[in-house]
N, C-alpha and C positions, 0 to 999 in steps of 0.2 A: 330888157333882157329877161327871159323866163328863168325862174329859179329852179335848179335842179336839186331834188332831194336825194340824199344819200343815206342809206341805212348804216347805222353804227353798230351793227350786230352781225353775228354769223348765224345763218339759218340752221335750224335743227332738222335733220332728215329722218328722224325716227318717228314713230307713231303712224297710225293708219292713214289719217288725212294727208300728212305730209308726203308719205310714200305714194299715195294716189296722185297727189299734185305733180310731183316730178316725173312720174311715169306718163301721165296724161300730157304734160307740157312737152316732154321729150318726144313723145309720139307725134304730137302736133307739129313740133319743130322739124322732125324728120319729113313729114309730109310737105311742109312749107319748102324746105331745102330741095326736095325732089320735085317741086312744082306740081304736087298733087293737091286735089281739093281736101278740105278739112274732113272731119268725121262727124256723124250724127251721135247723139247721146247713147243710143241703143248699140251702135257699133263699138264705141269706146267701152261701154259696160261689158259687152261680150268679149272683146279682145283682152281686157284686163281682168275679167272674172270678178268684177266688183259690183256692188249693189247699185242698181239703176237709180233709185230714189236718192241715196246718199250722194252720188255723183252729180245728180241734177242740182242738189243744193250747193255742192262745191262749185260747179260751173257757173251757177248764178253769182256767187261771190266773186269768182275770178273775172267775170264779165263786168260786174259792178266796179271792181278795182282797176280794170283796164288791161289785164294780162292776157285775156282771151276774148275774142270777138265771135260773132256769128253772122251768118246771112240766112235769111228765110229761104226755105226750099220746100217744094211739095213733099209732104210726108215728115217734115221736121226740120229743125235748125241744123245748119252745118257749121261746126265750131272750128275756129282757126286760132293759131297763136298770134298775138299782136306784137308790135315792136317792143313794147314794154316787157312782155313775157320773154321775148327773145333776148333782151338786154339782161334780164334777171338771170336766165340760164347761162348766158355767156360769163357774167360776173362770178357766178358760183360753180362753174363747170369743173373746177379742180377738186371740189369736195362733194359733188353729187355722186352718190353710190350708183354704179351702172352694172354691177354684177350681182346676181342672186337677189333675194328678197330680204 
């Protein structure tokens, strides 16, 4: 039987990288729930008005950790939220800031 790892911490939602994380993940979750395709890096960067290169680094981490996935597409990768990312959002939905910045 696979072992399920559970975090014994409460995530911190302050800080620039954490703010970008939950905004990107919530945006990708919304697209998933509405059965829309994911988004390209350039689209996310533009929609969130964040630095393209910083977001590229963060996406690489999230892909490596299994929270976000991608599929190759002409003109760039299309990023999507994976089940691990959806589960993380569901677990912490009651404390994720959703209004303002």
